[in-house]
C-alpha atoms as one frame of an Amber mdcrd trajectory, in Angstrom:
protein
  51.578  33.178  81.785  54.438  32.402  79.203  54.306  28.862  80.613  50.605
  28.566  80.087  50.767  29.780  76.594  53.726  27.375  75.689  51.953  24.406
  77.445  48.905  25.120  75.171  50.667  25.423  71.875  48.253  24.255  69.110
  47.828  24.586  65.422  46.428  28.157  65.486  49.653  29.338  67.535  51.792
  27.566  64.874  49.716  29.119  61.815  49.728  32.469  63.264  53.594  32.155
  63.702  53.877  31.100  60.274  51.856  34.187  58.910  54.126  36.434  60.933
  57.366  34.773  59.538  55.889  34.865  55.920  55.005  38.569  56.625  58.617
  39.283  57.726  59.715  37.590  54.540  57.683  40.228  52.620  59.221  43.086
  54.562  62.922  41.635  54.773  63.087  39.801  51.356  66.044  37.043  50.844
  64.187  33.937  51.584  65.421  33.588  55.197  62.000  33.841  57.079  60.359
  31.760  54.260  61.769  28.398  55.587  60.860  29.118  59.145  57.427  30.184
  58.123  56.832  26.901  56.301  58.323  24.835  59.074  55.729  26.610  61.404
  52.694  25.895  59.045  53.911  22.174  58.900  54.167  21.803  62.544  50.769
  23.343  63.027  49.461  20.983  60.544  50.914  17.893  62.373  49.586  19.546
  65.762  46.048  19.517  64.186  46.405  15.880  62.879  47.800  14.674  66.274
  44.785  16.232  68.150  44.997  18.142  71.478  45.015  14.947  73.722  48.377
  13.476  72.243  50.583  12.453  74.997  53.479  12.214  72.503  52.830  15.626
  70.874  53.650  18.030  73.763  55.167  21.402  73.473  58.593  20.143  73.823
  58.345  17.856  71.037  56.584  20.559  69.002  59.482  22.914  69.653  62.093
  20.109  68.900  60.209  19.453  65.714  60.208  23.095  64.545  63.816  23.719
  65.180  64.766  20.289  63.208  62.331  21.197  60.128  63.510  24.715  60.156
  67.170  23.731  59.667  66.498  21.061  57.179  64.229  23.346  55.347  66.689
  26.151  55.391  69.575  24.103  54.228  67.425  22.346  51.336  66.025  25.808
  50.591  69.451  27.598  50.370  70.689  24.856  47.739  67.539  24.956  45.748
  67.789  28.825  45.765  71.483  29.011  44.775  70.738  27.151  41.734  68.491
  30.101  40.537  70.576  32.575  41.763  72.166  34.925  39.035  75.882  35.210
  38.973  77.125  38.895  39.203  79.383  37.985  36.100  76.339  37.240  33.995
  75.185  40.975  33.880  78.486  42.983  33.771  76.847  45.444  31.242  73.357
  45.373  32.645  73.562  49.271  33.538  76.487  49.974  31.115  74.908  51.019
  27.958  78.018  52.041  26.057  79.509  48.521  26.740  76.285  47.010  25.250
  77.058  48.661  22.005  80.247  46.428  21.403  79.575  44.135  18.493  76.582
  46.094  17.197  76.425  47.790  13.549  75.409  51.063  12.509  75.728  53.697
   9.669  78.136  56.580   9.893  76.126  59.941  10.077  79.101  62.040  10.006
  82.484  61.176   8.311  85.385  59.971  10.652  87.962  62.715  10.045  90.644
  63.737  12.358  89.778  60.433  14.332  86.019  60.898  15.372  82.876  60.956
  13.592  79.184  59.883  14.555  77.330  56.672  13.860  73.594  55.849  14.465
  73.027  52.653  16.076  69.138  52.089  16.771  67.662  55.374  17.836  70.838
  56.807  19.292  73.615  58.658  17.579  76.966  57.936  19.205  80.336  59.797
  18.808  82.863  57.388  17.563  86.518  57.075  16.926  88.270  55.122  14.088
  89.892  55.353  10.688  89.085  57.753   8.312  85.709  56.651   6.660  82.932
  58.417   4.498  79.348  59.244   5.561  77.126  56.264   4.980  79.733  53.582
   5.821  78.449  50.525   7.793  80.724  50.033  10.637  80.957  47.642  13.574
  81.615  48.894  17.132  84.709  46.919  18.461  85.231  48.719  21.679  84.770
  52.137  23.854  86.664  54.309  25.823  86.306  57.804  27.387  82.385  57.754
  26.580  82.906  57.195  22.816  82.681  54.228  20.746  85.625  52.572  18.819
  84.423  51.320  15.251  85.944  49.663  12.309  84.620  49.262   8.682  82.142
  46.286   8.347  83.229  43.967   5.796
């Protein structure tokens, strides 16, 4: 039974395999199955162009073509996708909201006395530490520690 299926490989078999592989790509993202699915689609299209009576395009040739095309597509695809992959170091502050505040400016809502006060940056009020400053002073965030911002008077 399997031998008869393999001997009768035609374009529809390859296109169905391509759809299955592309469906797996949707379920298991990462561009791994994508290249194999594209290769199966190309082999199916070549099978359609060659016709069913081609003595050259037997199942062994189709399988070798699929393997070679899949490997080439995977290597080229990997190089192509690596160009667009985000480096982890590019988004070090992505989910670190307090680290994103460094360099921003705001106005003191509460005077800094005893080393601590409050500043409004955007729509949020933050606890700050820094030199003694009165209410209303424009400050720049220069760092953070222990859940509070370190500020200095803006010049």
